[in-house]
N, C-alpha and C positions, 0 to 999 in steps of 0.2 A: 547517430544517437540511438541507443536501445531503450525501449520503453517497457517498464514492468508495472502491470496493474495489480494492486493489492485489494482484494475484495471478497466479500461473502454476503449473501442475502440475510444472514442471521446477525443480529447485533450482539455486542458484549463479548466478542471473540478476541479482542485485542488488535483490531485492524489498524486503527490510527497509531497506537503505540508501536506496532510492527512497522508501519510506514516510516515513522520518524527514526526508529532505531536502525533500520536497514539503510535509509538515506544517509544518516550520519556515519554509519560504518563504511559505506561506499565512499563517502567524501574523505574520511580518514585514510582510506587506502590510496588516495590520490586521484580518484575519479571526480570529474566536475559534474555535480548532480543538481537536477531541477526537481523539486518536490511540489506537486500540484494537489491542492485540496479541493476535491469535487464534492465534498460533504458540506452541505450548507450550515451545519452546526459550527463549522469553522474552528475546530479544536486543534488543528495542526500548529497554528501559530503559538498557542500556549505551551505546547510541548517543546517548541523551539525557544521558549523564554521571551516571546514577543507579546507584549500587552499593548496593542495599538489598534485603533479603528482605521481601516483602510478604505479609501474612497473608491478603489477599483478592485475588482475580483474577476476570477476566471469565468463565472457564469454569464455575466453581462457581455464579456468578450465573445463567448461562444454563441450568444444570441444575436450577434451582428452589430453590437455597438462598437463604434470606431474608437478604440482605446490604444494609445501608443504602447507598444510592448514594454518600453523602458519604465512606464508607470505601473505595469503589472508585476514584473519580476523584482522581487525584494531580496536584498542582501540579508544574510544572517551573520551572527558573530562567529560562525563556524567556517573555516576556510574550505572553499570548493562547494559549499552548500548554499543554494538559492531556493526560493519558494514563491509560489503564486497563491495568494489567499483565496478563500471562498467568498462569495457574496452572501453574507449572513442572511438567513431566512428567505433566500431567493426561491421563487416558485419554479422548481425544476421542470414542471410540466410545460413551461414556456420553451424549453429547448427541443426543437423539432428537427433540426438539421443534424442527422447522425454522423455526418462527415466533418462537422465543424471543428472537433477536437483534433482530428488528423490534419486538417488544413492549418490549424493554429500551430501544431508542433513542427510542421515543415518550416515555419518562419524562424524557429529557434534551434532547429536540428544541429546546425554546425557549431553552436556555442556550447553544447553540453555532450558529455559522454553517455549519461544515463538519466532517464526521466522516471520518477516514481509517482504513480497516480493513486491517491486514496479516494475511495468512493463512499457514498452513503450505503447503509445496509439494504435499502429497498428503493430501486429506481430502474425499471427495465430500460428506459430510454438512455439514461446515463451509462448503464452497464453495456448496452450495445454500442454506444458511442465510444466508450473506453476500449472495448475489444477491437473495434475498427482501427483505433489509433495505436494499439499496443503490439508488442512482439511476444510478451510473456505474461503469465498470470501466476500469482502466489495466493493461495487460499488459506488464511488463518482459520484454525478450527479449535474451539474450546474442547479440551479432552474430557468429554462426557458422551454418553450414548446418544442423547438427542443432538449433540453437536455432530457426531458421526453421521447420523441419519440425514440431518439437514445438509451437511456438506456433500454427501453422495448425491442427494437430490439436486443440489446446486451444480455439481459437476456435470450431471446429465443435461441440465438446462444449458450450461455453458457450451458443451460440445454441440448441442443442437443449434445454438446461435452461430457458432463458428462454422458449422457445416453449411448453414444457410448463406453465410457471407462468403463461403469458399475462400477462407482466409488462412494463410500460413501463420499459425499461432501455436505456441507451446506452453503446456502446463509445466511451469518451473518446479512446482511442488506444493503439497499440502503441508501447512506449518501448524503442528499441534501446539496449543498454548495452555497456560495454567496447568502444566503437567506436574504430577507428583509421583516419582518412581516408586515410592513406598505403598502406593495405592494399587491394589491388584487390578481393579477395574480399568485404571488408566493404561496399564501395560497390556491388558486384553484388547483395549481399543486400538492401541498402536499396532498390535499384531494383526487385528482384523483389517485395519486400514492398509497395512502393507500388502495383505493378500489381494485387496481390491484394486489398488492403484499401482502396486509394484514398489519395491524398495527404492528404486532410483527416483521415484516421484514423492518420496517422503523426506521432508527436511528435518533436521535435528530439532527435537522438541524444546520449547521454551518452558523452563521450570517456573512454577508459581513463586513469585517474589514480590513482596510489598514494595521493595525499593524501585522496581520498574515503574510502578504506577505513580511514583513521586515526581517523575519528570515534568508533569503538568503543574507542579508547584514551584520547582526550582529551575526548570529549563534544562535541556539535555546536556549542554556543554559542561556545566558544573557537575551534573549527575554522573557523567562518564568517568570522573575522577574517583568515584567510589567503587569499592569492591562489591560485586553483586553477581550472584549465580545466574540470574536472569540475563544480565548484560553479557556475561561470558557466553551464554547460549546464543544470543543474538550475534556476537562476533563470529561464532562458529558458522552460523547460517549465512552471514555475509561472505565468508570464505567459500562456502558451497555455491553461492550465487555467482561469484566471480569466476570460479572454476567452470561453471556450466555455461556462462554466456560469453566468455572470452574466446 
C-alpha cells in the first residue's frame, strides 16, 4: 500500500476537498483506497455524503485504545473507497507516540492499494506522525502570494523533519487551488512556484469553481455526475498521481 499525505499548515487551501476528490478519483480508476481523516473537525465524512455519528475514530485508536479495525474502517457508497473517521473534537496533544500511525497502517496494508491521509492545518505532532507513516506528500496551495510564501515556508519545515527522520519520502507535488487563469497575479505565482520547486513538482492547478465546494452539501458521488471545470482539473491531477507512483 502506498500512502499519500495531503497537508499544509495554512487553512483554507482546499485540503479536505482535495483529499476527497483525489481519493474518489483513485477509486474510480480501480484502486482500492483508504481515506483517513486526521483532522478532528471531521469534515471528510460530509464530503462523502455520510451524515452519521461514529462511536470509533482514528485518534482514539492511535492513542492506544483497543478498537477492532472492522469497527474503524467504514464503507462508502463509492466502489473501492473506504474511510476512517476522525474523533470529533479530540485533543490531538494526547497523541504522543509518533510511530502509532505507521504501526496502524501495517495492519491494513495488504487490504488496500493506496491510503490518503488528510490532516489538520496546524499540529506538529500529527504532521510528524503522518510523515513517518507516508510515502508521498501533496501540498495544496491557494493561488495567492501569501499562499506561496506560506507554502515555501512549510516545504522548508517539511524537509527539515524528513531529514531528521532520515526517511525515504517524496514530494509528489504542490497543488495550486482556487486558480483563475485570467488573473495575471495567479499566473505569476505559478511561474514563480515552478522556478522554486521545479516543473515536475508542480501539479496541474485546480480552477476556482463553486461547484467543487458543493460536495459537502450533496455528497461527492452525486456531484461527480455534474460537469465542472474544477472536477475536470482534479481528474487530471489523479492521472498525474497514478503516473508518478505506479
